[in-house]
C-alpha positions in Angstrom: 12.9 -14.5 12.3 11.4 -17.7 13.1 11.5 -18.4 16.7 13.1 -22.2 15.5 16.2 -20.6 14.0 16.9 -18.0 17.1 18.4 -18.8 20.9 20.2 -22.5 21.4 21.0 -24.3 18.9 22.5 -28.3 20.0 23.6 -31.0 18.0 23.7 -34.3 19.6 26.7 -36.2 18.1 28.0 -39.4 19.2 27.0 -38.5 22.7 28.5 -35.3 22.4 26.5 -31.9 23.0 27.7 -29.2 21.1 25.6 -25.7 21.7 25.8 -23.1 19.6 24.4 -20.0 20.8 22.2 -17.4 18.2 24.9 -17.6 14.6 27.9 -17.3 16.9 30.6 -20.4 16.4 29.5 -21.0 12.5 33.4 -22.6 11.9 33.1 -24.8 14.7 29.0 -25.7 14.4 30.0 -26.4 10.4 33.4 -28.3 11.9 31.5 -30.9 14.0 28.5 -31.5 11.6 31.3 -32.3 8.9 32.7 -35.2 11.5 29.6 -36.4 12.9 26.3 -36.9 11.8 22.7 -37.6 13.2 21.2 -41.2 12.0 17.5 -42.0 11.3 16.2 -45.7 12.7 17.2 -47.6 9.7 20.6 -46.1 10.3 20.3 -43.5 7.0 22.3 -40.1 8.0 20.8 -37.1 8.0 22.8 -33.7 8.1 23.4 -31.5 10.6 25.0 -27.5 10.9 23.9 -24.9 9.0 22.9 -26.0 5.5 25.9 -25.5 3.0 25.7 -23.6 -0.3 24.2 -25.9 -2.3 21.5 -26.6 0.0 21.2 -22.2 0.1 20.7 -22.2 -3.5 18.9 -24.9 -3.7 16.2 -24.2 -1.0 16.2 -20.6 -2.3 15.7 -21.3 -6.1 12.5 -24.0 -5.2 11.0 -21.1 -2.6 11.3 -18.7 -5.3 9.7 -20.2 -8.0 6.7 -21.2 -5.9 6.4 -18.0 -5.1 6.4 -16.5 -9.1 4.2 -19.0 -9.9 1.6 -18.1 -6.9 1.9 -21.5 -5.4 1.6 -20.6 -1.9 1.3 -23.7 -0.4 4.0 -25.3 -2.2 6.3 -22.1 -1.0 5.1 -22.1 2.6 6.0 -25.9 2.7 9.9 -24.9 1.9 10.2 -22.6 4.8 10.4 -23.3 9.1 7.1 -21.8 9.9 4.4 -23.5 7.1 1.1 -22.0 8.2 2.2 -18.6 8.7 4.2 -18.8 5.9 1.1 -20.1 3.6 -1.2 -17.6 4.8 1.2 -14.7 4.1 2.2 -15.7 0.6 -1.1 -16.6 -0.6 -2.8 -12.6 0.7 0.0 -11.6 -1.6 -1.6 -13.2 -4.4 -5.2 -12.1 -3.7 -5.9 -9.2 -1.1 -3.0 -7.5 -2.2 -3.6 -8.7 -6.4 0.0 -9.3 -7.0 0.6 -10.7 -10.1 3.8 -11.0 -12.7 6.1 -11.9 -9.8 9.9 -12.0 -10.7 12.2 -12.7 -8.3 16.1 -12.5 -8.8 18.6 -13.7 -5.8 22.2 -11.8 -5.2 25.0 -13.8 -4.1 24.7 -16.0 -1.1 26.5 -14.9 2.1 26.8 -17.9 3.9 22.8 -18.6 4.9 21.6 -14.9 3.8 20.9 -14.9 -0.2 19.9 -11.2 -0.6 17.2 -10.6 -3.7 15.1 -8.2 -5.9 11.1 -8.6 -7.0 9.4 -7.3 -9.1 5.9 -7.7 -9.7 2.8 -5.7 -10.4 -0.5 -4.9 -8.6 -3.4 -4.6 -10.3 -6.9 -3.5 -9.2 -10.3 -3.2 -12.0 -8.4 -1.5 -14.9 -5.6 -0.2 -12.9 -2.3 -1.9 -12.8 1.0 -0.9 -11.3 4.3 -1.6 -10.8 6.4 -2.9 -7.7 10.3 -3.2 -6.8 11.9 -3.8 -3.7 14.7 -5.1 -2.6 15.0 -7.9 0.8 16.8 -10.7 2.1 16.6 -14.4 3.6 18.0 -17.0 5.6 18.4 -20.5 5.0 18.5 -22.7 8.3 18.6 -26.5 9.3 14.8 -27.6 10.3 14.9 -29.0 14.2 12.9 -32.2 13.7 13.0 -32.5 9.7 16.4 -31.6 9.4 16.5 -30.4 5.8 17.4 -26.5 4.5 14.4 -24.5 5.2 13.9 -20.4 4.8 13.9 -19.1 8.1 10.2 -17.7 8.0 9.9 -13.8 8.9 7.2 -11.9 7.1 10.0 -8.8 6.4 11.3 -11.3 3.2 7.7 -10.7 1.7 8.3 -6.9 1.7 10.8 -4.8 4.0 7.7 -2.9 5.9 5.7 -6.5 6.8 6.0 -7.3 10.4 4.8 -10.3 12.4 0.7 -9.6 12.6 0.8 -7.5 9.5 -1.1 -8.1 6.8 -0.9 -6.8 2.8 -3.5 -5.7 0.9 -4.9 -3.4 -1.8 -8.0 -1.1 -0.7 -9.9 2.2 -0.7 -8.3 4.2 1.6 -10.0 4.9 4.9 -8.9 7.8 4.6 -7.6 10.4 2.0 -4.0 11.3 1.7 -2.5 14.5 2.9 -0.4 17.0 1.7 1.0 18.1 5.1 2.7 21.6 4.6 5.1 23.2 7.4 3.6 26.7 9.1 5.0 28.8 6.2 2.8 26.4 4.0 6.1 24.2 2.4 4.9 21.0 1.5 6.6 18.4 3.4 7.5 14.9 2.3 9.2 11.6 3.6 11.0 11.7 0.3 13.0 14.9 1.2 12.3 14.5 4.8 12.7 10.6 5.8 12.4 10.6 9.8 8.9 12.2 8.8 7.1 9.1 7.5 5.8 7.2 10.4 4.7 10.8 11.8 2.7 12.0 8.4 1.3 8.0 8.1 -0.4 8.4 11.6 -1.5 12.0 10.9 -3.4 10.7 7.9 -4.8 8.2 10.1 -6.2 10.8 12.4 -6.8 13.8 10.2 -7.5 12.8 6.7 -11.2 13.0 6.9 -11.2 16.5 8.3 -8.7 18.0 5.3 -11.2 18.0 2.4 -9.3 15.3 0.3 -10.9 12.1 -1.3 -9.9 8.9 -0.9 -8.1 6.6 -3.6 -7.1 2.9 -3.8 -3.9 1.3 -2.5 -1.3 -1.5 -1.7 -0.8 -1.0 2.0 0.6 -3.0 4.7 -1.5 -2.7 7.2 0.1 -2.8 10.6 -2.4 -5.2 12.5 -0.5 -6.4 15.3 1.0 -2.7 16.3 -2.1 -0.4 15.9 0.2 1.9 13.3 -1.0 3.4 10.8 -0.9 1.6 7.7 2.1 2.0 5.1 1.2 3.3 1.3 3.5 0.8 -0.7 1.5 2.0 -4.0 -1.4 4.3 -4.9 -3.4 2.8 -7.9 -6.3 5.2 -8.3 -5.0 9.0 -6.6 -8.0 10.5 -4.8 -7.3 13.7 -3.8 -4.6 15.0 -1.3 -6.5 17.3 1.3 -3.9 19.9 3.3 -3.0 19.5 6.7 -1.1 22.4 7.6 1.8 21.2 10.8 3.8 23.4 13.5 6.8 22.4 11.7 9.3 24.6 10.2 10.7 23.3 6.5 14.3 24.7 7.2 14.6 23.4 11.0 13.2 20.1 9.9 16.1 20.1 6.9 18.9 20.7 9.7 17.6 18.7 12.5 17.9 15.6 9.2 21.1 16.7 8.4 22.2 16.8 12.3 21.4 12.8 12.9 23.5 11.9 9.9 26.6 11.3 11.2 25.6 9.6 14.6 23.8 6.4 14.4 20.7 5.3 17.2 20.2 9.3 17.4 16.9 11.5 17.7 16.0 15.2 18.3 13.2 17.2 18.5 12.8 21.1 18.8 10.1 23.0 20.1 9.1 26.8 20.1 9.2 28.2 23.9 6.4 30.4 23.3 4.0 28.4 22.0 4.7 24.7 22.4 5.0 24.1 18.6 7.2 21.4 17.4 9.3 23.0 15.0 11.4 19.7 14.0 12.2 16.4 14.7 14.7 13.5 13.4 16.0 9.7 13.9 18.5 8.2 12.6 18.0 4.4 13.4 17.9 0.9 11.6 14.8 0.3 13.8 12.4 2.9 12.0 11.4 4.1 15.6 10.2 7.5 16.7 12.4 7.8 19.3 12.1 11.2 19.4 9.1 11.3 20.6 8.7 8.2 22.1 12.1 6.8 23.6 12.1 5.9 27.0 15.5 6.7 28.5 17.6 7.5 31.5 18.3 11.6 30.4 21.7 11.8 32.4 22.7 15.0 33.7 20.4 17.1 31.5 17.3 15.9 34.3 19.6 18.3 36.8 17.3 21.0 35.0 14.6 19.9 37.0 17.0 19.0 40.1 17.9 22.2 40.3 14.5 23.8 40.3 13.9 21.2 42.4 16.0 22.4 45.4 15.7 25.9 44.6 11.7 25.8 45.3 12.2 23.3 48.0 14.1 26.5 50.2 17.0 24.2 49.7 19.2 26.9 47.9 19.6 28.7 45.5 21.7 29.9 42.3 23.8 31.9 44.1 24.0 29.2 47.2 26.3 26.5 48.3 26.2 23.2 46.5 29.4 21.6 47.3 31.1 19.1 45.1 33.2 16.4 46.6 34.9 14.1 45.0 32.7 11.6 45.9 28.6 10.9 47.9 27.8 7.8 49.1 23.5 7.3 49.5 22.2 4.1 51.0 26.0 2.8 50.4 25.7 3.5 46.9 28.7 5.5 45.8 28.4 8.6 43.4 31.1 9.9 41.2 32.1 12.8 39.2 33.1 12.4 35.6 37.2 12.0 35.1 39.0 15.5 35.7 36.6 17.5 37.7 38.1 19.0 40.3 36.3 19.0 43.6 34.9 22.6 45.3 33.6 22.4 48.5 32.8 25.8 48.0 30.9 25.5 45.0 27.5 27.4 44.9 24.2 25.2 42.5 25.3 27.9 39.9 28.9 26.1 39.6 27.9 22.7 40.0 25.2 22.9 37.6 27.8 24.5 34.9 30.2 21.7 35.3 27.7 19.2 35.7 28.7 17.8 39.4 27.5 14.6 40.3 28.0 14.6 43.5 27.0 18.0 44.6 22.9 17.1 43.6 23.6 13.5 45.1 24.2 15.6 48.5 20.8 16.8 49.1 19.2 13.6 48.6 19.2 13.4 52.3 17.0 16.7 52.2 15.1 16.4 49.5 11.6 14.3 50.4 10.5 11.7 48.6 7.8 12.5 46.3 9.8 16.1 45.6 11.3 15.5 42.7 8.5 14.4 40.7 6.2 16.1 41.9 8.6 19.5 40.7 8.1 17.8 37.4 4.9 16.9 37.2 2.8 20.3 38.8 6.0 22.4 37.3 7.0 21.0 33.9 4.0 18.6 33.0 6.2 15.8 32.8 5.2 12.4 33.8 1.6 12.3 33.7 0.5 10.4 30.4 -1.7 13.5 29.5 0.1 15.1 26.4 -2.0 15.4 23.6 0.7 16.2 20.9 -1.3 15.2 17.5 0.7 12.0 17.0 1.7 9.7 19.8 4.0 10.5 22.7 6.0 10.0 25.8 5.2 12.2 28.5 8.0 11.2 30.6 8.7 8.8 33.9 10.0 10.4 37.0 8.8 7.9 39.8 9.1 8.7 43.8 11.2 5.6 45.0 13.4 5.2 48.0 16.9 3.3 48.4 19.7 4.9 45.9 17.4 5.5 43.3 16.2 8.6 45.2 19.7 10.0 44.5 20.2 8.3 41.3 17.0 10.2 39.8 18.4 13.6 40.9 21.3 13.5 38.3 19.0 11.8 35.7 19.8 7.7 36.2 18.1 5.2 37.8 14.5 4.8 37.4 13.7 8.4 35.6 13.3 8.1 31.9 13.0 10.5 29.0 12.3 11.2 25.3 14.3 14.0 23.0 10.8 15.6 23.1 10.8 15.7 27.1 13.7 17.6 27.4 13.1 19.7 24.7 9.5 20.5 26.8 11.8 20.9 30.3 14.0 23.6 28.3 11.4 25.9 26.9 10.0 25.8 30.9 12.9 26.9 32.1 13.3 29.3 29.8 9.8 30.7 29.6 8.8 29.8 33.1 5.8 28.5 30.9 4.6 25.1 30.5 3.1 25.0 26.8 2.3 21.1 25.7 4.4 20.5 22.8 1.7 20.4 19.7 2.4 18.9 16.2 -1.2 20.2 14.6 -3.2 23.3 16.0 -5.1 21.7 18.9 -8.1 23.6 17.1 -8.0 20.8 14.0 -9.4 18.3 16.2 -10.6 20.2 19.8 -8.2 18.5 21.8 -7.5 19.7 25.6 -3.8 20.2 26.1 -1.9 19.0 29.3 -1.7 21.9 32.0 0.9 22.8 34.9 1.5 25.7 36.6 4.9 26.3 35.5 7.8 28.0 37.2 7.9 31.2 39.6 9.5 33.8 37.8 12.7 33.7 40.3 13.0 30.1 39.6 12.7 30.4 36.0 15.3 33.5 35.9 17.6 30.9 38.1 17.6 28.6 35.8 18.2 30.8 32.6 21.4 32.0 34.2 22.8 29.0 35.3 21.9 27.6 31.9 23.7 30.4 29.9 26.9 30.0 32.0 26.7 26.2 31.3 26.4 27.8 27.5 29.0 30.4 27.5 31.6 28.9 29.9 30.5 25.5 31.5 30.6 21.9 30.4 28.7 23.1 26.7 31.0 26.6 26.1 32.9 24.4 23.3 29.1 23.0 21.6 27.4 26.5 22.2 30.5 28.5 20.6 29.8 31.0 18.0 25.6 31.3 18.5 24.6 34.6 19.0 21.5 35.9 21.1 19.9 34.3 24.3 21.7 31.0 24.9 21.4 28.3 27.5 22.3 24.6 27.7 22.8 21.4 29.6 24.9 18.4 28.7 24.4 14.9 30.0 25.8 11.4 30.1 23.8 8.4 31.0 25.1 5.2 32.1 23.6 1.9 30.6 24.4 -1.6 31.6 26.0 -3.8 28.7 26.8 -0.6 27.1 31.0 0.7 26.5 30.0 4.2 26.5 27.0 6.2 28.2 24.0 7.6 26.1 25.2 10.9 25.0 22.1 14.0 26.1 22.2 17.4 25.2 19.5 20.4 25.7 19.7 23.8 25.0 17.8 27.2 24.2 18.4 29.7 21.2 16.2 33.0 21.5 12.3 31.1 20.0 14.1 27.5 19.6 14.5 24.7 22.6 15.7 21.7 21.5 17.6 18.3 22.9 19.2 15.1 21.6 20.2 11.9 22.5 22.8 9.7 20.9 22.7 5.9 22.5 26.1 4.9 23.3 27.5 7.7 21.9 29.7 8.9 25.3 29.3 12.5 26.9 26.9 14.9 26.4 29.3 17.0 23.9 30.3 14.3 21.9 27.4 13.1 20.0 24.2 15.3 21.4 25.6 18.0 22.0 26.6 18.9 17.9 23.3 17.4 16.9 21.3 20.2 19.1 23.7 23.0 17.9 23.1 22.3 14.2 19.2 22.7 14.7 20.0 25.7 17.0 21.9 27.8 14.4 18.4 27.3 12.1 17.1 29.5 14.4 18.6 32.6 12.9 
């Protein structure tokens, strides 16, 4: 939305300053404006406060009428950012070749008005219909005191963001028919999470698939640099076939698994090859958090932490890792989840399976400052920013901090950040002992050189598998993993976030030749949200 409608609104009323934050206090603001007004130099009263219903209806009616008549200057003058509005509305009729525009408003709710647009896009002798729904807000002009449309490119089309443009063009790269590892067609209509990734795959590999470009109405994401989003195809080219590593059955399971959990993401890989089998996101913002998320992974990080302790010679799976009720590191006190009984005689395997935070924090004195970061990079391939997946990805971040964050890092808090794809890869490395960089299209397609890492010593990998299996069979993940046959292992996690009522839910696990990890923001404990998501995806491996 336009910046003039956000933040702090101040109405100076007879010497009284009423400050409203964002849109809060609507009733109070309306009440104040009804009693008081701002006057011009000649004494004429000017309205203050949010526009009333009649103003909202009148302003939107004029704006829609000018838009329909392809009068961008007149329409833009009815917004609070006329220069930006005029540029985009002009392009709507010229660059995008959109004509016969008809806007149908819905019922206004306060200052918000939903509407539908029906238009025709033309190129040469070809024309196609375009229909979509959008929404706008009407706000009070800061200086003019007029009721104005709060400018946001998304009101012109919901795919538009700041810096984007709308145009008809001969596509630079042919469309692709993406298929899974078995040749089954993958579409964004059937698998919604694939949308941005299929656009990116087309951008990168469309000219390598033997297809022929067509003519399309596209949103060009100039600001972000993301791949163009196709809205309408006017002249069909010849799509090229692009084989991916995905599994249609696993992808379907992933899409279904995140449906019941808002702000959730999941990724699954094949441990024996590193091939990505599935990923899905359930988010309002369309962000591919499965690959690009950067959040503290909570206790799922204990997979790397346990490997660090073993490889540093500090303990073993069956060696000591006492679990006291609390642990203090450089004046910061760490505790365990409510209800976890302390055990001063616990082994690392038991503390891992029960997800005892204090057992890991107690090792902060003995672990070198850079040990966790070195283990993550050299053994698990994490944190070096060198993955070549085939589409953009975040490769994890494990710093070497001093102070309280050194201990916090051992339990996946502090400065440690991961994505679900990162944790699925970590789990795959723990299972097989070898780091195999995740890929979504074959490396041979464009000659990419994958990231490499040493992987784990056989003894370390064996101990991690045993601890993860114990967690899945009798530890914190047992309830979620119940009923899954085969070779299984898991680790639960929850990560506290400032300002959230609940922690982020994390869970990672493997079953035979599939490893999956999930994250749900504000989801609670690992078994509450992320766990059921991972379990449903792992069932598709049967």
